[in-house]
A tleap script that builds the chain and sets N, CA, C and O, in Angstrom:
source leaprc.protein.ff14SB
mol = sequence {
  NMET GLN GLN VAL HIE VAL ARG ARG GLY ASP
  THR VAL ALA VAL ILE ALA GLY LYS GLU ARG
  GLY LYS ARG GLY LYS VAL LEU ARG VAL LEU
  PRO VAL ALA GLY ARG VAL LEU VAL GLU LYS
  LEU ASN MET MET LYS LYS HIE GLN ARG PRO
  THR GLN ARG LEU ARG GLN GLY GLY ILE ILE
  GLU ARG GLU SER PRO LEU ALA LEU SER ASN
  VAL LEU VAL VAL CYS GLY ARG CYS ASP LYS
  PRO SER ARG SER GLY ILE LYS VAL LEU ALA
  ASP GLY ARG LYS LEU ARG VAL CYS LYS ARG
  CYS GLY GLU ALA ILE ASP LYS CGLY
}
set mol.1.N position { -58.512 -7.183 56.827 }
set mol.1.CA position { -57.224 -7.610 56.347 }
set mol.1.C position { -57.379 -8.873 55.189 }
set mol.1.O position { -58.084 -9.859 55.405 }
set mol.2.N position { -56.775 -8.718 54.212 }
set mol.2.CA position { -56.967 -9.704 53.215 }
set mol.2.C position { -56.206 -10.915 53.501 }
set mol.2.O position { -55.201 -10.812 54.204 }
set mol.3.N position { -56.618 -12.230 52.968 }
set mol.3.CA position { -55.816 -13.167 53.040 }
set mol.3.C position { -54.729 -12.983 51.719 }
set mol.3.O position { -55.116 -12.889 50.554 }
set mol.4.N position { -53.517 -12.956 52.077 }
set mol.4.CA position { -52.415 -12.691 51.381 }
set mol.4.C position { -51.790 -14.005 50.564 }
set mol.4.O position { -51.302 -14.994 51.111 }
set mol.5.N position { -51.911 -13.797 49.194 }
set mol.5.CA position { -51.602 -15.131 48.360 }
set mol.5.C position { -50.205 -14.905 47.886 }
set mol.5.O position { -49.505 -15.812 47.438 }
set mol.6.N position { -49.810 -13.613 48.005 }
set mol.6.CA position { -48.100 -13.343 47.455 }
set mol.6.C position { -47.235 -12.953 48.418 }
set mol.6.O position { -47.601 -12.501 49.503 }
set mol.7.N position { -46.031 -13.111 48.066 }
set mol.7.CA position { -45.086 -12.747 49.235 }
set mol.7.C position { -44.053 -11.985 48.578 }
set mol.7.O position { -43.952 -12.045 47.353 }
set mol.8.N position { -43.149 -11.159 49.382 }
set mol.8.CA position { -42.176 -10.450 48.417 }
set mol.8.C position { -41.065 -11.411 47.716 }
set mol.8.O position { -40.580 -12.443 48.180 }
set mol.9.N position { -40.851 -10.908 46.720 }
set mol.9.CA position { -39.923 -11.776 45.718 }
set mol.9.C position { -40.746 -12.701 44.732 }
set mol.9.O position { -40.129 -13.339 43.879 }
set mol.10.N position { -41.985 -12.782 44.817 }
set mol.10.CA position { -42.653 -13.614 43.976 }
set mol.10.C position { -42.713 -12.934 42.875 }
set mol.10.O position { -42.770 -11.709 42.979 }
set mol.11.N position { -42.717 -13.587 41.465 }
set mol.11.CA position { -43.250 -13.110 40.158 }
set mol.11.C position { -44.714 -12.973 39.979 }
set mol.11.O position { -45.455 -13.947 40.105 }
set mol.12.N position { -45.122 -11.862 39.706 }
set mol.12.CA position { -46.803 -11.780 39.627 }
set mol.12.C position { -47.312 -11.228 38.116 }
set mol.12.O position { -46.612 -10.510 37.401 }
set mol.13.N position { -48.513 -11.648 37.806 }
set mol.13.CA position { -48.925 -11.060 36.709 }
set mol.13.C position { -50.100 -10.158 37.103 }
set mol.13.O position { -50.721 -10.433 38.130 }
set mol.14.N position { -50.488 -8.980 36.271 }
set mol.14.CA position { -51.358 -8.112 36.872 }
set mol.14.C position { -52.491 -8.458 35.699 }
set mol.14.O position { -52.331 -8.314 34.487 }
set mol.15.N position { -53.645 -8.938 36.364 }
set mol.15.CA position { -55.057 -9.160 35.551 }
set mol.15.C position { -55.807 -8.456 35.396 }
set mol.15.O position { -56.794 -8.848 34.774 }
set mol.16.N position { -55.769 -7.067 35.857 }
set mol.16.CA position { -57.125 -6.144 35.881 }
set mol.16.C position { -56.170 -4.705 35.941 }
set mol.16.O position { -55.096 -4.487 36.501 }
set mol.17.N position { -57.054 -3.838 35.113 }
set mol.17.CA position { -56.480 -2.322 35.288 }
set mol.17.C position { -55.704 -2.056 34.063 }
set mol.17.O position { -55.741 -2.740 33.040 }
set mol.18.N position { -54.915 -0.873 34.287 }
set mol.18.CA position { -54.253 -0.276 33.284 }
set mol.18.C position { -52.829 -1.004 32.818 }
set mol.18.O position { -52.241 -0.805 31.755 }
set mol.19.N position { -52.452 -1.853 33.838 }
set mol.19.CA position { -51.184 -2.525 33.564 }
set mol.19.C position { -51.424 -3.916 33.302 }
set mol.19.O position { -50.479 -4.702 33.245 }
set mol.20.N position { -52.580 -4.271 33.144 }
set mol.20.CA position { -53.096 -5.603 32.621 }
set mol.20.C position { -52.094 -6.391 31.685 }
set mol.20.O position { -51.805 -5.970 30.565 }
set mol.21.N position { -51.613 -7.493 32.183 }
set mol.21.CA position { -51.066 -8.362 30.979 }
set mol.21.C position { -49.404 -8.313 31.412 }
set mol.21.O position { -48.663 -9.214 31.020 }
set mol.22.N position { -48.974 -7.384 32.104 }
set mol.22.CA position { -47.565 -7.118 32.617 }
set mol.22.C position { -47.260 -7.843 33.861 }
set mol.22.O position { -48.075 -8.053 34.759 }
set mol.23.N position { -45.764 -8.289 33.848 }
set mol.23.CA position { -45.236 -9.050 34.876 }
set mol.23.C position { -44.527 -8.452 35.720 }
set mol.23.O position { -43.930 -7.470 35.279 }
set mol.24.N position { -44.361 -8.732 36.932 }
set mol.24.CA position { -43.229 -8.024 37.828 }
set mol.24.C position { -42.844 -8.606 39.052 }
set mol.24.O position { -43.559 -9.479 39.546 }
set mol.25.N position { -41.657 -8.185 39.687 }
set mol.25.CA position { -41.397 -8.868 40.907 }
set mol.25.C position { -42.018 -7.995 41.997 }
set mol.25.O position { -42.110 -6.793 41.747 }
set mol.26.N position { -42.448 -8.441 43.156 }
set mol.26.CA position { -43.094 -8.019 44.238 }
set mol.26.C position { -42.047 -7.447 45.108 }
set mol.26.O position { -41.147 -8.127 45.602 }
set mol.27.N position { -42.176 -6.319 45.260 }
set mol.27.CA position { -41.120 -5.320 46.328 }
set mol.27.C position { -41.882 -5.410 47.805 }
set mol.27.O position { -41.128 -5.686 48.738 }
set mol.28.N position { -42.859 -5.272 48.032 }
set mol.28.CA position { -43.564 -5.007 49.170 }
set mol.28.C position { -44.998 -5.488 49.019 }
set mol.28.O position { -45.740 -5.190 48.083 }
set mol.29.N position { -45.328 -6.341 50.149 }
set mol.29.CA position { -46.729 -6.637 50.350 }
set mol.29.C position { -47.261 -5.693 51.700 }
set mol.29.O position { -46.672 -5.617 52.778 }
set mol.30.N position { -48.610 -4.965 51.306 }
set mol.30.CA position { -49.389 -4.393 52.486 }
set mol.30.C position { -50.605 -4.840 52.644 }
set mol.30.O position { -51.596 -4.466 52.017 }
set mol.31.N position { -50.538 -5.903 53.747 }
set mol.31.CA position { -51.563 -6.675 53.873 }
set mol.31.C position { -52.878 -5.983 54.590 }
set mol.31.O position { -54.043 -6.358 54.460 }
set mol.32.N position { -52.426 -4.943 55.332 }
set mol.32.CA position { -53.700 -4.178 56.251 }
set mol.32.C position { -54.523 -3.581 55.049 }
set mol.32.O position { -55.750 -3.620 54.952 }
set mol.33.N position { -53.581 -2.981 54.085 }
set mol.33.CA position { -54.173 -2.222 53.031 }
set mol.33.C position { -55.043 -3.070 52.009 }
set mol.33.O position { -56.119 -2.808 51.472 }
set mol.34.N position { -54.260 -4.107 51.931 }
set mol.34.CA position { -54.858 -5.130 50.917 }
set mol.34.C position { -54.289 -4.791 49.521 }
set mol.34.O position { -54.990 -4.802 48.509 }
set mol.35.N position { -52.709 -4.431 49.533 }
set mol.35.CA position { -52.075 -3.948 48.163 }
set mol.35.C position { -50.900 -4.558 48.294 }
set mol.35.O position { -50.462 -5.215 49.238 }
set mol.36.N position { -50.350 -4.243 47.101 }
set mol.36.CA position { -48.969 -5.022 46.647 }
set mol.36.C position { -48.004 -4.026 45.895 }
set mol.36.O position { -48.512 -3.379 44.980 }
set mol.37.N position { -46.743 -3.841 46.162 }
set mol.37.CA position { -45.938 -2.803 45.358 }
set mol.37.C position { -45.088 -3.920 44.410 }
set mol.37.O position { -44.363 -4.838 44.795 }
set mol.38.N position { -45.423 -3.530 43.093 }
set mol.38.CA position { -44.544 -4.314 41.943 }
set mol.38.C position { -43.549 -3.629 41.223 }
set mol.38.O position { -43.860 -2.589 40.643 }
set mol.39.N position { -42.414 -4.053 41.175 }
set mol.39.CA position { -41.429 -3.509 40.491 }
set mol.39.C position { -41.636 -2.924 39.092 }
set mol.39.O position { -41.984 -3.704 38.205 }
set mol.40.N position { -41.477 -1.782 38.840 }
set mol.40.CA position { -41.705 -1.168 37.438 }
set mol.40.C position { -43.009 -1.142 37.173 }
set mol.40.O position { -43.194 -0.982 35.966 }
set mol.41.N position { -44.095 -1.240 37.856 }
set mol.41.CA position { -45.488 -1.344 37.565 }
set mol.41.C position { -46.001 -0.378 38.435 }
set mol.41.O position { -45.648 -0.046 39.566 }
set mol.42.N position { -47.276 0.178 37.394 }
set mol.42.CA position { -48.049 1.318 38.231 }
set mol.42.C position { -47.302 2.639 38.630 }
set mol.42.O position { -47.530 3.237 39.681 }
set mol.43.N position { -46.446 3.011 37.749 }
set mol.43.CA position { -45.707 4.211 38.176 }
set mol.43.C position { -46.191 5.531 38.045 }
set mol.43.O position { -46.753 5.985 37.048 }
set mol.44.N position { -45.948 6.121 39.092 }
set mol.44.CA position { -46.341 7.582 39.476 }
set mol.44.C position { -45.752 8.707 39.614 }
set mol.44.O position { -44.732 8.486 40.266 }
set mol.45.N position { -45.838 9.880 39.339 }
set mol.45.CA position { -44.883 11.146 39.410 }
set mol.45.C position { -45.218 11.694 40.928 }
set mol.45.O position { -46.368 11.884 41.325 }
set mol.46.N position { -43.946 11.934 41.769 }
set mol.46.CA position { -44.295 12.644 42.847 }
set mol.46.C position { -43.266 13.967 42.971 }
set mol.46.O position { -42.044 13.850 42.880 }
set mol.47.N position { -43.787 14.929 43.139 }
set mol.47.CA position { -43.066 16.260 43.177 }
set mol.47.C position { -42.476 16.255 44.799 }
set mol.47.O position { -43.144 16.355 45.828 }
set mol.48.N position { -41.180 16.122 44.674 }
set mol.48.CA position { -40.193 16.175 45.762 }
set mol.48.C position { -39.512 17.468 45.885 }
set mol.48.O position { -38.879 17.989 44.967 }
set mol.49.N position { -39.678 18.006 47.155 }
set mol.49.CA position { -38.831 19.122 47.666 }
set mol.49.C position { -37.595 18.534 48.278 }
set mol.49.O position { -37.523 17.425 48.808 }
set mol.50.N position { -36.416 19.607 48.109 }
set mol.50.CA position { -35.228 19.123 48.685 }
set mol.50.C position { -35.180 18.998 50.195 }
set mol.50.O position { -35.617 19.931 50.869 }
set mol.51.N position { -34.635 17.816 50.834 }
set mol.51.CA position { -34.790 17.564 52.022 }
set mol.51.C position { -33.349 17.436 52.492 }
set mol.51.O position { -32.511 17.551 51.598 }
set mol.52.N position { -32.878 17.209 53.789 }
set mol.52.CA position { -31.466 16.771 54.168 }
set mol.52.C position { -31.139 15.559 53.637 }
set mol.52.O position { -29.983 15.372 53.256 }
set mol.53.N position { -32.209 14.452 53.524 }
set mol.53.CA position { -31.843 13.163 52.847 }
set mol.53.C position { -31.562 13.196 51.249 }
set mol.53.O position { -30.723 12.595 50.579 }
set mol.54.N position { -32.529 14.079 50.902 }
set mol.54.CA position { -32.462 13.973 49.449 }
set mol.54.C position { -32.237 15.549 48.925 }
set mol.54.O position { -33.198 16.317 48.885 }
set mol.55.N position { -31.094 15.908 48.587 }
set mol.55.CA position { -30.425 17.048 48.432 }
set mol.55.C position { -31.221 17.716 47.136 }
set mol.55.O position { -31.589 18.890 47.091 }
set mol.56.N position { -31.425 16.666 46.027 }
set mol.56.CA position { -31.813 17.471 44.875 }
set mol.56.C position { -33.427 17.110 44.843 }
set mol.56.O position { -33.802 15.939 44.909 }
set mol.57.N position { -34.260 18.114 44.746 }
set mol.57.CA position { -35.504 17.943 44.593 }
set mol.57.C position { -35.870 17.715 43.020 }
set mol.57.O position { -35.047 17.468 42.139 }
set mol.58.N position { -37.435 17.867 42.837 }
set mol.58.CA position { -37.869 17.505 41.458 }
set mol.58.C position { -38.893 16.593 41.481 }
set mol.58.O position { -39.547 16.384 42.503 }
set mol.59.N position { -39.097 15.998 40.373 }
set mol.59.CA position { -40.199 15.128 39.898 }
set mol.59.C position { -39.913 13.781 40.097 }
set mol.59.O position { -39.217 13.355 39.175 }
set mol.60.N position { -40.125 13.108 40.773 }
set mol.60.CA position { -39.466 11.552 41.015 }
set mol.60.C position { -40.576 10.565 40.439 }
set mol.60.O position { -41.776 10.819 40.541 }
set mol.61.N position { -40.135 9.547 39.895 }
set mol.61.CA position { -41.145 8.562 39.512 }
set mol.61.C position { -40.969 7.386 40.259 }
set mol.61.O position { -39.844 6.889 40.317 }
set mol.62.N position { -41.974 6.839 40.873 }
set mol.62.CA position { -41.948 5.693 41.952 }
set mol.62.C position { -43.079 4.758 41.568 }
set mol.62.O position { -43.988 5.088 40.806 }
set mol.63.N position { -42.948 3.405 42.226 }
set mol.63.CA position { -44.040 2.412 42.070 }
set mol.63.C position { -45.259 2.996 43.052 }
set mol.63.O position { -45.098 3.612 44.105 }
set mol.64.N position { -46.583 2.614 42.389 }
set mol.64.CA position { -47.641 2.816 43.417 }
set mol.64.C position { -48.216 1.401 43.727 }
set mol.64.O position { -47.941 0.441 43.007 }
set mol.65.N position { -48.891 1.317 44.640 }
set mol.65.CA position { -49.519 -0.012 45.287 }
set mol.65.C position { -50.482 -0.570 44.309 }
set mol.65.O position { -51.261 0.247 43.817 }
set mol.66.N position { -50.561 -1.610 43.992 }
set mol.66.CA position { -51.626 -2.185 43.230 }
set mol.66.C position { -52.603 -3.006 44.252 }
set mol.66.O position { -52.121 -3.433 45.301 }
set mol.67.N position { -53.918 -3.212 43.951 }
set mol.67.CA position { -54.602 -3.978 44.800 }
set mol.67.C position { -54.397 -5.307 44.583 }
set mol.67.O position { -54.313 -5.678 43.412 }
set mol.68.N position { -54.273 -6.304 45.688 }
set mol.68.CA position { -54.054 -7.643 45.735 }
set mol.68.C position { -54.934 -8.589 45.126 }
set mol.68.O position { -54.666 -9.791 45.108 }
set mol.69.N position { -56.071 -8.059 44.580 }
set mol.69.CA position { -57.117 -8.817 43.993 }
set mol.69.C position { -56.654 -8.630 42.339 }
set mol.69.O position { -57.132 -9.426 41.530 }
set mol.70.N position { -56.001 -7.886 42.009 }
set mol.70.CA position { -55.628 -7.473 40.608 }
set mol.70.C position { -54.313 -8.143 40.309 }
set mol.70.O position { -53.685 -7.665 39.364 }
set mol.71.N position { -53.792 -9.157 40.942 }
set mol.71.CA position { -52.355 -9.703 40.782 }
set mol.71.C position { -52.685 -11.295 40.993 }
set mol.71.O position { -53.510 -11.693 41.814 }
set mol.72.N position { -51.884 -12.185 40.091 }
set mol.72.CA position { -51.948 -13.683 40.413 }
set mol.72.C position { -50.422 -14.035 40.326 }
set mol.72.O position { -49.651 -13.479 39.544 }
set mol.73.N position { -50.116 -14.889 41.096 }
set mol.73.CA position { -48.900 -15.407 41.006 }
set mol.73.C position { -48.315 -16.226 39.827 }
set mol.73.O position { -48.962 -17.178 39.390 }
set mol.74.N position { -47.071 -15.879 39.277 }
set mol.74.CA position { -46.772 -16.662 38.165 }
set mol.74.C position { -46.209 -18.014 38.532 }
set mol.74.O position { -45.251 -17.941 39.301 }
set mol.75.N position { -46.633 -19.443 38.107 }
set mol.75.CA position { -45.996 -20.291 38.575 }
set mol.75.C position { -44.629 -20.772 37.755 }
set mol.75.O position { -44.610 -20.646 36.530 }
set mol.76.N position { -43.634 -21.255 38.371 }
set mol.76.CA position { -42.312 -21.467 37.825 }
set mol.76.C position { -42.427 -22.542 36.861 }
set mol.76.O position { -41.581 -22.453 35.970 }
set mol.77.N position { -43.151 -23.453 36.772 }
set mol.77.CA position { -43.096 -24.632 36.279 }
set mol.77.C position { -44.033 -24.381 34.785 }
set mol.77.O position { -43.675 -24.630 33.634 }
set mol.78.N position { -45.254 -23.840 35.234 }
set mol.78.CA position { -46.132 -23.697 33.911 }
set mol.78.C position { -45.809 -22.418 33.417 }
set mol.78.O position { -46.191 -22.358 32.248 }
set mol.79.N position { -45.296 -21.405 33.767 }
set mol.79.CA position { -45.014 -20.048 33.366 }
set mol.79.C position { -46.271 -19.254 32.950 }
set mol.79.O position { -46.318 -18.444 32.024 }
set mol.80.N position { -47.300 -19.611 33.785 }
set mol.80.CA position { -48.672 -19.031 33.637 }
set mol.80.C position { -49.054 -18.389 34.849 }
set mol.80.O position { -48.666 -18.969 35.863 }
set mol.81.N position { -49.712 -17.348 35.013 }
set mol.81.CA position { -50.552 -16.681 36.281 }
set mol.81.C position { -51.523 -18.026 36.681 }
set mol.81.O position { -52.090 -18.690 35.814 }
set mol.82.N position { -51.598 -18.248 37.803 }
set mol.82.CA position { -52.587 -19.201 38.480 }
set mol.82.C position { -52.849 -18.946 39.796 }
set mol.82.O position { -52.044 -18.336 40.501 }
set mol.83.N position { -53.939 -19.370 40.210 }
set mol.83.CA position { -54.370 -19.191 41.775 }
set mol.83.C position { -53.286 -20.094 42.425 }
set mol.83.O position { -52.509 -20.892 41.900 }
set mol.84.N position { -53.454 -19.748 43.672 }
set mol.84.CA position { -52.499 -20.689 44.634 }
set mol.84.C position { -53.243 -21.418 45.525 }
set mol.84.O position { -54.308 -20.953 45.932 }
set mol.85.N position { -52.828 -22.539 45.909 }
set mol.85.CA position { -53.692 -23.192 47.267 }
set mol.85.C position { -52.596 -23.676 48.114 }
set mol.85.O position { -51.383 -23.595 47.922 }
set mol.86.N position { -53.273 -24.215 49.125 }
set mol.86.CA position { -52.254 -24.503 50.196 }
set mol.86.C position { -52.225 -26.207 50.614 }
set mol.86.O position { -53.298 -26.759 50.859 }
set mol.87.N position { -51.082 -26.891 50.667 }
set mol.87.CA position { -50.841 -28.075 50.872 }
set mol.87.C position { -50.056 -28.107 52.195 }
set mol.87.O position { -49.178 -27.284 52.454 }
set mol.88.N position { -50.447 -29.167 53.065 }
set mol.88.CA position { -50.055 -29.531 54.258 }
set mol.88.C position { -49.006 -30.446 54.154 }
set mol.88.O position { -49.334 -31.503 53.615 }
set mol.89.N position { -47.876 -30.359 54.498 }
set mol.89.CA position { -46.976 -31.645 54.483 }
set mol.89.C position { -46.838 -32.554 55.556 }
set mol.89.O position { -47.277 -32.193 56.648 }
set mol.90.N position { -46.266 -33.761 55.441 }
set mol.90.CA position { -46.365 -34.673 56.470 }
set mol.90.C position { -46.025 -34.240 58.063 }
set mol.90.O position { -46.556 -34.571 59.124 }
set mol.91.N position { -44.757 -33.240 57.707 }
set mol.91.CA position { -44.417 -32.760 59.197 }
set mol.91.C position { -44.925 -31.442 59.610 }
set mol.91.O position { -44.373 -30.804 60.506 }
set mol.92.N position { -45.993 -31.005 58.961 }
set mol.92.CA position { -47.114 -30.095 59.434 }
set mol.92.C position { -46.857 -28.653 58.809 }
set mol.92.O position { -47.537 -27.667 59.094 }
set mol.93.N position { -45.792 -28.658 57.924 }
set mol.93.CA position { -45.485 -27.375 57.227 }
set mol.93.C position { -46.407 -27.145 56.152 }
set mol.93.O position { -46.815 -28.094 55.483 }
set mol.94.N position { -46.781 -25.924 55.922 }
set mol.94.CA position { -47.849 -25.488 54.846 }
set mol.94.C position { -46.868 -25.022 53.608 }
set mol.94.O position { -45.750 -24.530 53.763 }
set mol.95.N position { -47.436 -25.246 52.499 }
set mol.95.CA position { -46.659 -25.055 51.066 }
set mol.95.C position { -47.622 -24.492 50.131 }
set mol.95.O position { -48.734 -25.021 50.123 }
set mol.96.N position { -47.386 -23.434 49.275 }
set mol.96.CA position { -48.143 -22.833 48.214 }
set mol.96.C position { -47.862 -23.889 47.192 }
set mol.96.O position { -46.761 -24.416 47.035 }
set mol.97.N position { -49.196 -24.218 46.351 }
set mol.97.CA position { -48.919 -25.071 45.232 }
set mol.97.C position { -49.882 -24.477 44.232 }
set mol.97.O position { -50.983 -24.080 44.615 }
set mol.98.N position { -49.532 -24.401 43.020 }
set mol.98.CA position { -50.068 -23.821 41.711 }
set mol.98.C position { -51.269 -24.762 41.450 }
set mol.98.O position { -51.074 -25.975 41.378 }
set mol.99.N position { -52.659 -24.166 41.288 }
set mol.99.CA position { -53.768 -24.577 41.140 }
set mol.99.C position { -53.637 -25.164 39.647 }
set mol.99.O position { -54.389 -26.108 39.402 }
set mol.100.N position { -52.939 -24.810 38.803 }
set mol.100.CA position { -52.850 -25.273 37.349 }
set mol.100.C position { -52.415 -26.919 37.150 }
set mol.100.O position { -52.926 -27.918 36.645 }
set mol.101.N position { -51.107 -26.554 37.891 }
set mol.101.CA position { -50.299 -27.903 37.443 }
set mol.101.C position { -50.012 -28.688 38.903 }
set mol.101.O position { -49.589 -29.836 38.767 }
set mol.102.N position { -50.181 -28.233 40.219 }
set mol.102.CA position { -49.777 -28.954 41.162 }
set mol.102.C position { -48.517 -28.672 41.878 }
set mol.102.O position { -48.357 -29.012 43.050 }
set mol.103.N position { -47.525 -27.988 41.109 }
set mol.103.CA position { -46.308 -27.549 41.320 }
set mol.103.C position { -46.165 -26.808 42.579 }
set mol.103.O position { -47.039 -25.956 42.739 }
set mol.104.N position { -45.208 -26.920 43.606 }
set mol.104.CA position { -45.055 -26.088 44.757 }
set mol.104.C position { -44.520 -24.500 44.262 }
set mol.104.O position { -43.578 -24.408 43.475 }
set mol.105.N position { -45.107 -23.466 44.718 }
set mol.105.CA position { -44.671 -22.205 44.350 }
set mol.105.C position { -43.486 -21.984 45.220 }
set mol.105.O position { -42.472 -21.529 44.691 }
set mol.106.N position { -43.494 -22.249 46.480 }
set mol.106.CA position { -42.419 -21.725 47.372 }
set mol.106.C position { -41.031 -22.844 47.254 }
set mol.106.O position { -41.114 -24.060 47.082 }
set mol.107.N position { -40.077 -22.227 47.366 }
set mol.107.CA position { -38.744 -23.009 47.252 }
set mol.107.C position { -38.452 -23.596 48.725 }
set mol.107.O position { -37.854 -23.019 49.633 }
set mol.108.N position { -38.918 -24.652 48.736 }
set mol.108.CA position { -38.370 -25.208 50.401 }
set mol.108.C position { -39.080 -26.348 50.446 }
set mol.108.O position { -39.014 -27.079 51.434 }
savepdb mol mol.pdb
quit
């Protein structure tokens, strides 16, 4: 299992692979697999047969997971992809911070 530097709802930038340079919102993090699902990125086609839940079959386009190592969190202040560090506050809480500008990534 990998150390996860992204969370659901974060905006991330892809730094490697066919989607390099694109940005998107994290829909789901799969820490055991070391992968992340990003909205509208790494789309794949799935041939789906009709089922009880999905009456209409056919070819469905959906997101495919990206490797966690291929994405970086986008800082809200400097608006650039950057590595994140952890800062421990006085009350013991941990906060993710941007390594470029030092601004907190978490809202809290």
